[in-house]
Each structure stands twice: as structure tokens, then as C-alpha cells.
N, C-alpha and C positions, 0 to 999 in steps of 0.2 A: 360644422363653426367653424369660425376664424381662429388660429389659437393665437393665444398669448408672447407678445414680443422678449418681452424678458423673462419669460418661463425658465426657471430655474429647474433642472431636471432634479427625482425624487427616485428612493431607492423604491420608494414604495410603490412604482409605479409596475416594476415584473410583479409584486402581489396585488396588486390590484387587477391586473393584466390577466393570471392566473384565477383569478374568482369569479372573471365575468367570463372563461370560458370554462367554466366549473359549476356556476350555479345561476340561477333565472335574476338576481336580485342583489348586490352588495352596498350594504350600510359602512361607508365611512364616517367616523367621529373623530372628536379629538377638540380641544382646547379653541377656542376663541382664536383665528388670527393667524392660526397652523399654517393655513394653506389648502384646507379643506377641498377647496371653489375650483383653485386654476389647479390642482393636479387631477379632481374631475371632469372638467370643461376639457383638458386634454385629449379624455375619452369619449367623453357622451357627443352625441350628434345631436341633442336636442334637450332644453332645459327649461325649466319651470323654477323659477325665484320667490320662493317666499317670505317679502320683506316688509311690504305695506302694508295699511291693514287692510285695503280693498282686496290686496293679495291672498291673505292671511281669512276673511270673510268669504272669499271666493273657493276657497279648498276646502274651507270647512260645510259649507254648501252644498258643494257638487266637488268632492275630491275626485272624480272619474276625470276631471278640464283639468287637473293637475297632471297628466299621465298623457296626453295627447302631444304626439311627432315622434319623430325619429328614433329606432334605437342603436346604442344604449340609451333612454330619457332618465333623465338628470334630475330628478327634486333638490331643489336647494334649501335647507332647513325645514326639511319633512316634519322635525318634531309638532311644528306650530299648527300641522295636522293632522293628528297622529293616524286618523281612519284612513287613512294614504294605506298604512301596513297593509289592514287589511285587505283593502281595495288591491293593492299589488297579490297578496298571498289568494286570492279567491282568483282574479286573475292569470296567475299561471299555474293554477290548479287544474284551469279549462285551458291555456293555452302557453305549454311551458315551452320557453324557448331561452337558452343561456345568453349572459351578457343584456336578457332586456332592460333595465331600473338600474339606475345608480339612484340613492338616497345619500347626502348629506346631513349631520345635525352636531351644533357646537353642545347640546346639555341631554341628557336624557328627557324621554317627555315628562310632561308635568303628572300628568295625567294617564300612567302605564294600563288602567281598568278599560283604557280604551280598544286593546291591543290585543288580537290572538295571541295568545302565546308558542302555539305550533306552527314553526315555519321553515320546519327542517327538510334540509336538501332545497328549500326553494329561495333562504334570505340568508347571506354568508354577512359576517361583518370585516372590517374592519379599521384598526385604531392608526389612527394618526398624529406623530409626534412632532414639533419644532425640527428645523437643520441639525442632523449631526455635522459635527464639525468637517465629515468626507462631504458631502453634499453640500456645505458653506466654503467650499474650498480651501478650508482652514487644515485639512489634512490631505498628504499626499498619496497616505494608501497604498506607500511603498511595502507594507506588509500586512499578508493577508489573513485574514480571521480562521479562513475556512482551509486558508494553505497548513493553520497551523496543527491540522488535527492531520497531517498528512506526512510522517515519520519519515520521506526525503525529501520534502519541503526547503528550498532551499533560502535559509535566513539570513546567511552569512552574508549573501549580495549586497543586503544593508549595512553593513557594518562598515561604519566613516563616512554615511551620508549627512549632509548638513542637511541639521534641523535648527532652523532659523524662527522656530518659535520659544518664546522664553516663558518663565512661571507669569512676569505680569501682563503678558498675550494671555494667556490660560484664566487668570483674574479677570481681565477685562471680557473673555469670550464670558465667562459663567455669569457677571452682574449684566453682559450684554441679550446673552442670550441667542435661541437658535429661530426667531419670528422671522419668518420673510422679510417683513418691511423693516425689522432692527437690523439685519445683515447687507439689505440694500442699502445702509444709508451711511451716510462719510463718519469715519471712527469718532469724529468728534461730538459728533450729534446723536450718534447710537444709543448712549446709553438715558439718554431723554428720553429718546423715541421708547425704548422699555417701559422706563419708569410710568412715560403719559399712558402708557399698554395696562400696568399694574392699577391707576388710579381710575384708571375706566373701567375697570374690569367688577366694579360696584360703584359704580354711577349710572344710573339709568332715568336716561332722556328721553328716551322712547319705548312706549306702552311695548315695542316690537321685538325692542330688543331682546334675543332667545334669553337673555337671563332676566328678562324681568318679573317671569313668573313664578321663579324659584325664589328671589331677590326680595318681593314686594311684602310679603309676611315674615320676612325677618330682623332681627338686629341687627346693621351692618358692624356696627362696632365690635360685636358680640365673635360675627364670621370673623373681623380679621381680627383679632385676640386670639378665636382656637387655630387660624392660619398662622397665626406669626409662632405661636408656641407649634408647629408642624414643623416650621421654618429652622425654631431652634434646636427641635429634636431630628433633624435633619437625617436620612441616613444611619437611622436607629432603629431599636425595635421597642422601643419607649412605650408602656401602657397607656391607656387614658387615663388612670387616675392618676399618672405620674405627670400627665400635660393638664389635667385637672387644677392640680395640685401646683403646677406653673405658673397657670396665669393667675389664681385667686390668689399668688404670693408676690406678682405684677402688682396688685394695689387698686387693678381697671376693674373688679371686681368682686364681689364681697360673694355671693355663690352662685354656683353652676354646679348640676345636677347629673348625672351619668346620662339621662335620656336625652336634655338638653345638648348637649356634647357630641352624641352618637347620629342625633337628628344633624348637627352642624357640619359634623363630620362628615356623615353621606352628602349635604350641599356639595359640600365641596367636590367630593368624588361624582357624582352629578354631572357638576359643572368640568371635567376632566381640568381640576389643578390640581389634584392630588391621587394618590394611589398608592397600594400596596404591595410591596413585591416579593411572592409568596416562598415561602421555606423548601428545601430542598428534601423528597423524600427517600429515602434507600429503601433498598429491596425490603420486601414487608418480614420474612424474616431474620431480620439483619437483630443482631445483639447491642447494637450500635442506638444509644438515645438521644434521638436527635430536636432538638426544638422546635417547633411547627409556629414558633411566632413570626410577624412577616415586618419586611423591615421600610419605614416609613418614606417614600418619594414624590420628588415633584414632576409633573411633565417637563419641565422644564426649570434648571437651575434659579434662572431669574427671577422666577413670581418671587422665593425665599427671601432672595438677597434685597429685591425691591422692599417686601415686606417688612424685612428687619430696617431698611435704608443704608445697607453695608454698600461699600463702595470695593474698587479696586486695590485702593489705597489698606483699606481696612483689612482683608482678605491677608493679602503683605506683612501685615502689622500682627496676623496672629497665626501662626500656619497648622497649628491645633484643631481651629474652626475652618481653614482653607480647606482641610483633610477632607471633611465631610462634605460640603461642598463641590467639593472636584467630587470625590467618590458618588454624588448626585448626578453632575453631568457626564460620567463616565458611565454609568446606570445608564440614560438615556441613549446615548452613542450604541453601548451592545445591545441592546433591546431594541434599536431600529436597524441595526445588522439582523441580529436573527431573526426577527421578524421576516426578513429579505430571505431568506433560506428556511424560512419555516419551523426555525430556531424555538426554544426554551431559553429564559434565562431566571433563574432562583439564586439564594441564595443559605450558605448554611452555618449552622453552628452548632454544637452538640454540649451536651450536658454539664462537658468538662468545661466550656468558657472555647473552646478550638474553634476558631470561623475561617471561612474563606469567601470573601466579598461578591463574588457571584460565581455562579455551576450555569456550561453556556454547553447544552443538552443540546444534540442533533434527536432526527427523529429514525437513526437507525440504535442509539443506544447510547454511541459516544459522547463524552462529554469533556470540557476542558473547567481544567479550576482557574480563578483568576483574583488577584488582590489587586486592590486599587488604593497606589500607593502618590502622594508627593515625594518627588525624586530629590531622596537625599541617602547617603550610604547607609543609616540605619534603617531608615524606613525600608527598606530593601532589604537589606539583610533580613528583618524581622520577616518581611513580605515571603521571603525565601525560607526562614523556619517557618513558617505556617503551612505555606505548601507541603515541605517537605513533613511535616507532620499527619497532613492529611492523607497523604498517600501512603503514607506507613498504617497510617490506621484501619484504612480501605484494605489493605494488604494482608495484616495479621486478621481481618474479620472475612477475608474469602471476596469481599466486594469488588465487584468493576472499578480498575486503575483508571486515571484521565488519562486521556489520549494526549493532553498539553498541563504542563504549569505555565502559567506568565502573570510577570506585572506588571498594570499597566498602568505607566508613569505621568506625571504632567508635562514632562518636560525633558531634557537630554539626549541621548546617542538610543541606539537600540544595540545590544550585546546580549549575551545570551552568559548565565551563572552555573555552571553545571548541566543540568537540563532543564533549567530554568529560564524562559524568555526574557526579557526584559523591554517593552515595547511602549517607547512615549503616545500617545494619546492622540499629538498630530500626525504620527508613520499609522499609524490602522486604518485599514478596510477590508475591504469583504474578499 
């Protein structure tokens, strides 16, 4: 296949390559317009695209026809003909080959009853998010996230390096998001591109649009209200009851029951718009009482700012709120970096309210503790205090200590305060 001329390399390339070398089929999922098809076309030797009514009707009538072509064979938006999953599973049972198929999807299948659940060892998954700052070339990547796990890492070599990214730049990047089409746009128009994307999420002009089936029986205005509540509670552990109360108090809804809220929440999750970052579970025999409530995040923070009509200037005028939105974007980047080396990203909060924004855990059991802050002397001091209290608690309870402690900041220069790394997000990389 001919390769795309203006293709921007993705960190997920290594993950996709690894999965194609170790499984028969890889399902690449993620939000609309995050670059799934573009990424997968770099690896595929043949493609079937399910976009038109005719394509979808043929695929549902004769799913075998969608799998014809050289391997790896890509089926783009496979969920529109879910029987394809079963056909691929059966084909791999009969003739197993590594890297035979790639599937992409912007939603989960509407009718999951058509899918055979057991495909272990045959079909693996890869979740794609929009661009991180490293991928959009807005981070120099001079500080290695993996390097911080090495006690001999030469962190001081980054001291004094000029970091041109300002707090205003970060506010713009948050509102613009990591969408490929927005990243490639001229800066003065990029926010318009992202806002147009947001408006298009809930506008169905084509019955074959991947969102159409999910939205056809939904109250779009209610869906937007629930999305706005998640945006107002971004990077928090807000309970469903609190968000229902938030919606009712807005005056735009007189009643909303738990079941309806959960149904609409699941729709937003199925469209890969929101997700919950799980809590970090300690040693099962630990006496430390850890809260297991997940933290609410967006696949890209720009969806939250667009939902609330927030501009870069608004963020700069409310630094407390800015901090929650910045944390969400930082979690996006950290999760992309973690995925690239098979790491896990979770958060920590104990029963006494001690919190660490992100715990980055490697397969070998090593982990790093990360606080995420808008750069200021007070915020950095508070972050250092939290990290040191966390480390002390681990030590007192005989638990594994963090390999490193880091404060990921919005801007400024890199430095080290005691044994805590201070790293601007625009200098962080793999």
C-alpha cells in the first residue's frame, strides 16, 4: 500500500508492531478522528473500509468478503459488521498466523450479542488516544520517563535547557487537544477545528456514521448535560450521585434517575470519550486502607473544554480549575507513554486523604509516584510534601518504595528538589 505523505509517527507504532508479531489479529480502538486508520494503514498490505451503506450491507451479508487481501489485512470500522469478529476467530482457529488481521473501531459494537466472547490468544487489543505532546513535537522529550527508573540517570544534563513553552501555550494546547487534524492546522484556526469536531460528535448527518446507532435512541441534550458534568468534575473521584445532583441543580433537567445516568455514561464510554482511571491496589496484606474509587478522565481534555465553552484565557483566569484540566492532559500523555512500554497508570488515595495523582507501574513491579501541578513555588512545595508523605507511609508499612518521585509541571525549567524530580510536561518523553 502507498504510505501517507504527511504521516506523523505515533508512539503506538511499537505496540502495534509487537502485537502483530504475537497475535493473529489486533483490534485498534479509540475516539473518532484520533488517527486509527492512518496508523493502521502504515502496517496493512490491504484494506476493506466500511463507510458507505453499500459497503456495510455487503459486509453484513457476506462478512467473508471483507477479509480478502494480502496480510496484514485491515478492516476499518469493523463494528458496523460485528460478525466479522467471529469469522476472524474461526479463521484463526483453522489457519493461525501472526499479524493476519487488523481491525479499527471508533465505538464498541452496538449489538455485542453477535460476538463470541472467547478469542483469547487470537485477538488482542490496542487503545489509541490523540497525540501526546511528544508526538505533536511540543515536547522536546529530553527527559526520559523510563530513564527516571534508573538510579544512574543523568537528569542534571537537562538543567538550564531553555523551555520555550509558556503557561499560555499549555492553555492553548489543552483547548486545542491532540487531534491530528487540529495539530496540523494553523495555530490561529486550530481551536475552531477542535470546536467543530466537538459539535460534530452529536450531529448525525449520515446514518452510516459510527455514532448513529449509539445516539438514535438517546436524548442528545441529556447526553451533553451529562458530558458537561463529567467536564466540571474532570480529574476527580466525584460519585454518580454528585454528578446527578450537579445536573439537576443546573436547572436544565427536573429529574434524572441512576439507571438513566449510568446508561448515558456507558454511551460516552462506548464512544471512547470518557474513561475512569483505576485506583492503585497495594499488597493485599497491607494494613494501609486504600480507596478504590476511580478518577474521571477524558480521552482528550479538549472535549471537556469545548463542552463547557472554556477558552485558553478562561483557564489563565482560573488557575485552580486550570489545574484539573492540566492534570487530565498530563494523564493522557503519561498513559500514552506508559502504553508504549507496557506500563500501567493508576492513581492513589488512602483513607486519610493522602493522594498521589499518578502511579506509573512497570511489568517488573517497579513504580514511580507522580504529582501533577501548575508550576508555582507553592504547588511544587505541596507536591513534594505529598510525595514524601507517601514514601514515608510505604516505608513504615514495609511496602515497596517508589523508584522515583516526580512533579510533572505545566511549564518552567527542570530541576531536582532533594530526591524529587521537577519536570515540565514539554520536556518529558520516553
